[in-house]
C-alpha positions in Angstrom: 12.7 24.9 29.4 10.7 26.0 32.3 7.1 24.9 32.1 4.2 27.8 32.7 2.0 27.5 35.6 4.4 25.3 37.1 2.6 25.6 40.6 0.1 23.0 39.1 2.5 20.5 37.8 4.0 17.6 40.1 6.5 15.2 39.0 6.7 12.1 41.3 8.9 8.9 40.9 8.9 5.4 42.3 11.9 3.2 42.8 12.7 2.3 39.3 14.7 5.2 37.9 14.7 8.3 40.2 17.9 9.5 38.7 15.7 10.2 35.5 12.8 11.9 37.4 15.6 14.1 39.0 17.0 15.1 35.4 13.3 15.6 34.2 12.4 18.1 36.9 15.8 19.9 36.4 14.7 20.3 32.9 11.3 21.6 33.6 12.8 23.8 36.8 10.3 22.1 39.1 11.0 20.3 42.4 10.4 16.3 42.5 7.2 15.4 44.6 7.7 14.3 47.9 6.9 10.6 48.4 8.2 7.6 50.0 7.9 4.0 48.1 9.1 1.1 50.2 7.7 -2.2 51.6 6.2 -3.7 54.6 7.6 -6.3 56.3 5.8 -9.1 54.5 7.0 -7.8 51.1 3.8 -5.6 50.3 4.6 -2.2 48.4 4.1 0.8 51.0 3.7 4.2 49.0 3.1 7.4 51.2 2.7 10.8 49.2 4.2 13.9 51.6 2.3 16.9 49.8 -1.0 17.8 48.7 -1.7 16.8 45.2 -5.6 18.0 44.9 -6.1 19.3 41.5 -2.7 19.1 40.3 -1.2 17.8 36.8 0.7 14.6 38.1 3.1 12.8 36.2 4.5 9.7 37.8 8.0 8.4 36.0 8.5 4.6 36.3 9.8 2.6 33.8 8.6 -1.0 34.3 12.3 -2.7 34.0 13.4 -5.3 36.3 12.4 -6.2 38.8 9.4 -5.8 36.3 6.5 -7.0 38.4 7.5 -5.2 41.5 8.1 -1.9 39.5 4.5 -2.3 37.8 2.9 -2.6 41.2 4.8 0.6 42.6 3.1 2.4 39.5 -0.3 1.0 40.3 -0.2 1.6 43.8 1.1 5.4 43.5 -1.6 5.8 40.8 -4.3 4.8 43.1 -2.9 7.0 45.8 -3.1 10.0 43.6 -6.5 9.2 42.3 -7.9 9.0 46.1 -6.1 12.0 46.8 -8.1 13.9 43.9 -5.4 14.6 41.5 -6.6 16.4 38.4 -4.9 14.6 36.0 -2.4 11.4 36.2 0.0 10.7 33.6 2.2 7.8 33.6 5.5 8.4 32.4 7.0 4.8 31.1 10.0 5.3 29.5 10.2 1.4 29.1 7.1 -0.8 29.0 7.5 -4.2 30.5 5.9 -7.1 28.8 5.8 -5.3 25.4 7.4 -8.4 23.8 4.2 -10.4 24.9 1.9 -8.7 22.5 0.0 -11.4 20.7 -0.7 -15.1 20.7 2.2 -17.2 19.0 0.8 -20.3 20.0 -2.3 -21.9 21.6 -3.1 -20.8 25.1 -0.5 -17.9 25.1 -1.4 -14.9 27.2 -1.2 -11.4 25.9 0.3 -9.7 28.8 1.0 -6.4 27.1 -2.7 -5.9 27.0 -3.4 -7.3 30.6 -0.5 -4.5 32.0 -2.4 -1.8 29.9 -5.6 -2.8 31.4 -4.2 -2.8 34.9 -2.6 0.8 34.3 -5.9 2.1 33.2 -7.9 0.4 36.1 -5.5 2.2 38.7 -6.8 5.5 37.4 -4.3 6.7 34.8 -5.7 9.3 32.7 -2.7 9.2 30.1 0.4 7.6 29.2 3.6 8.9 28.0 6.3 6.4 26.7 9.0 5.6 24.2 9.9 3.3 21.5 7.4 0.6 22.3 8.5 -2.9 21.0 5.4 -2.9 19.2 3.9 0.3 18.3 0.2 -1.2 18.2 0.5 -1.6 21.9 -1.0 1.8 22.0 -4.3 0.5 20.8 -4.3 -1.8 23.9 -5.1 1.5 25.8 -8.5 3.4 26.0 -6.8 6.5 27.2 -4.4 8.7 25.3 -0.7 7.4 24.7 2.0 9.9 23.7 4.8 7.6 22.0 8.0 9.2 21.8 11.1 8.2 19.7 14.7 7.9 20.6 15.7 8.0 17.0 16.7 11.9 16.9 19.1 11.3 20.0 20.8 8.4 18.3 21.2 9.9 14.8 22.2 13.3 16.3 24.9 11.4 18.3 26.5 9.5 15.1 26.2 12.8 13.0 28.3 14.7 15.5 30.6 11.7 16.0 31.6 11.0 12.4 31.0 14.1 10.8 31.8 12.5 7.1 29.0 9.9 6.7 30.1 8.5 3.3 31.6 5.3 4.7 28.6 4.5 7.2 26.2 1.6 6.7 22.8 1.4 8.9 22.5 -2.3 9.4 19.2 -3.9 10.8 20.2 -6.8 13.0 16.9 -9.0 11.8 13.8 -8.6 9.7 11.9 -7.2 12.5 13.8 -4.1 12.9 14.0 -3.3 9.3 11.5 -0.5 9.8 13.1 1.3 12.3 16.6 1.0 10.8 15.2 2.2 7.5 14.1 5.5 9.2 17.6 5.5 10.9 19.2 5.3 7.6 16.9 7.7 5.8 17.4 10.4 8.6 21.3 10.0 8.3 21.1 9.6 4.4 23.1 6.4 4.5 22.8 2.8 2.9 20.9 0.4 4.6 21.8 -3.5 5.0 19.9 -6.5 6.5 20.6 -9.5 8.8 18.6 -12.4 7.8 18.5 -15.1 10.7 16.7 -17.9 12.0 16.0 -18.4 16.0 15.7 -21.8 16.8 14.6 -21.2 20.2 14.2 -18.3 22.5 17.2 -16.1 23.2 19.4 -18.0 20.6 19.9 -16.8 17.2 21.7 -17.8 14.3 23.1 -15.5 11.5 22.2 -16.6 7.9 22.6 -13.8 5.1 23.7 -10.0 4.9 21.9 -8.2 2.4 23.4 -5.2 1.3 27.2 -4.0 0.8 29.0 -3.6 4.3 32.6 -4.9 3.2 35.1 -2.2 4.2 32.4 0.0 5.6 31.8 1.3 9.3 28.4 -0.2 10.0 25.8 0.6 12.6 23.7 -2.0 14.1 20.2 -0.3 15.3 17.5 -2.0 17.5 14.8 -0.8 19.8 16.1 -3.0 23.0 19.0 -5.2 23.5 18.1 -8.3 26.1 20.6 -11.0 26.4 22.5 -9.3 23.5 22.5 -12.5 21.7 21.4 -11.2 18.6 23.3 -8.0 18.6 26.6 -9.7 19.4 26.1 -12.5 16.7 25.2 -9.7 14.1 28.2 -7.7 15.1 30.4 -10.6 14.7 29.2 -11.9 11.6 29.5 -8.5 10.2 33.4 -8.3 11.2 34.1 -11.7 9.7 32.5 -10.6 6.3 34.3 -7.5 5.9 32.9 -4.9 7.9 35.6 -2.2 9.0 34.3 -1.3 12.4 31.1 -2.4 14.1 29.1 -0.1 16.4 25.5 -0.6 17.8 22.6 1.4 19.3 19.1 0.8 20.8 16.6 2.5 23.0 16.3 0.1 25.9 19.3 -1.4 27.4 17.7 -4.2 29.3 21.0 -6.1 29.4 20.0 -9.2 31.1 21.7 -12.5 31.8 25.0 -12.9 29.8 24.6 -9.5 27.9 27.4 -7.8 29.2 30.1 -10.5 28.8 28.9 -11.0 25.1 29.3 -7.5 24.5 32.5 -7.2 26.0 33.6 -10.1 23.9 32.2 -9.0 20.7 33.1 -7.1 17.5 31.1 -4.2 18.8 33.6 -1.1 19.3 30.9 0.9 21.0 27.2 0.6 22.2 25.0 3.4 22.4 22.1 3.1 24.8 19.2 5.6 25.9 18.7 5.8 29.5 15.0 4.7 29.7 16.3 1.9 32.0 18.7 2.5 35.0 21.9 0.9 34.3 23.3 -0.4 37.7 27.3 0.0 37.9 27.8 -3.8 37.3 26.4 -3.3 33.8 28.5 0.1 33.0 31.5 -0.8 31.0 34.0 1.1 28.7 32.0 0.0 25.7 28.5 1.2 26.8 27.7 4.9 26.7 24.5 6.5 27.8 22.2 9.4 26.4 19.7 10.9 28.5 16.1 11.0 27.2 14.9 13.7 30.0 15.2 16.4 27.3 12.4 14.8 25.1 10.2 13.4 28.0 10.4 17.0 29.7 9.5 18.7 26.6 6.6 16.3 26.0 5.3 16.8 29.4 5.5 20.5 29.1 3.4 20.3 26.0 0.7 17.9 27.6 0.8 20.1 30.8 0.0 23.3 28.3 -2.3 21.4 26.2 0.0 22.2 23.2 0.5 19.5 20.3 3.1 16.7 21.2 3.5 15.8 17.4 5.7 18.9 16.9 8.5 17.1 18.5 8.5 14.7 15.6 8.9 17.4 13.0 
């Protein structure tokens, strides 16, 4: 796809995921904006914009992934630089929104960090946000600017439809009650049955399997989640499904956070294959034979084109 009036659109990137930014520009048929994002000797973020952006429609590609605070600051400082350079409109393209899990108070005196980050992004001068599969969709309401919320579901369902062809033995499984809505949409799109794992979590990052609701015996099961962090939930679920009669266990997610012992857990689990989207850069140390990545660049490039040309983004969900 080549964007119309491309002379007025500029795509920039910070350090979180330059490869994704390059893929997006390749899809759009434009060059990546010239900029430098580094550090001063004391660790402060340094940003240089090496081309004019006056009056331009600027898009800054920056998932706020690990190291989260550093990547947020890069985004904020580059946004401020664009605003002071008289950019016409500034859109933050945040495929993965850090702090999204801190979206409410669960105990007394807890912060709501997702709201704070949203406020910072707006204060820096962002006019619009383009993101994907927020951990909690209501985070869109934390912003007082337009938020275009893309979904990765079509990419995942398309992959499995092409992989299996015959879907008669597949079952979509939600690894916990919080993912039921997402997994139900996945199962509905593929027209396959749904099963649910009911678990309790004794403490943070520790999960215990309790019950499996639905028929998974002798089935090829697809575990569906929005993100995988330490992989405790998804691996415990996969092992429980295998122990209770599942034929094979596959898993997929939008955001491969994969922190701490995640890779070791996945490698030793019953998961045959884990499909992830490249909303977060996967360093070589986290790339294994079990993990396969699908690019979100086509979806984000299409959304950017529609935003730039003032056409409806909702058509992407049809």
